C-alpha positions, 0 to 999 in steps of 0.5 A: 460686361460682355454685352457692352464690350461686344457693342463697343467692338461692333461699333468700332468695326461697323462705323468705319465700314459704313462711312467708307462705303460713300467714299469708295469711288473716290479712294479707288480713283473713280472720277465721278464728276466732270470737274474732277475729270477736267482736273485729271485731264489738265494734270495729265496734259501738263505733266505729259502723262500719256498713260493717265490721259489714256485712262481718261478717254471714253471707249469711243474716243479710244476706238475712234482714234484706233489707239491702244494703250501703247499709242497713248502718247500719240493720242495725247499729242493729237488732243494737244494739237486739236486744242492748240492751247496757248499755254499750260492747261492749268492756266485755263479757266472753266467758262461753263459746265453743261451736263445733260443725259450722261454727257457733259461739255466743259468750255474753257478759256485762257486769261489774256487770250482774247478770241480763244475758246475750247471745249471738252466733251465727256460721257458717263461710262459706268459712273465715270466721266470720260473724255470723248472729244475736244475742239477749240477756236483760236484767234486769228493772228494779226498780220 
């Protein structure tokens, strides 16, 4: 009887530990895919959450902007300006994701905004996809 009890308790304790190993990166907030990083980026931009945005930046993006966590809102404003999004980022549609050798590019558009195209370049740093650069082309205004 003791042997059965031992194996029952062991399985109750070991199975959740083993099952949890695969989800560790998700539960710790690790953004392991470009798409998940995009979703976090959109959420941070639309909420105006500069600290969440800063946490998504690659080390090179942080260094290149000369920014620190205290300058997070300034950096976020620069990214918003460079992307000159016509509306909320949550309305953007992913036009394509190209992932190659630790770098990914997400191209996006906005429905009803002919001529607008944007892209965000990400790099994989230690298993986490981070924002490295952004660019956009907006339509010429008629006139």
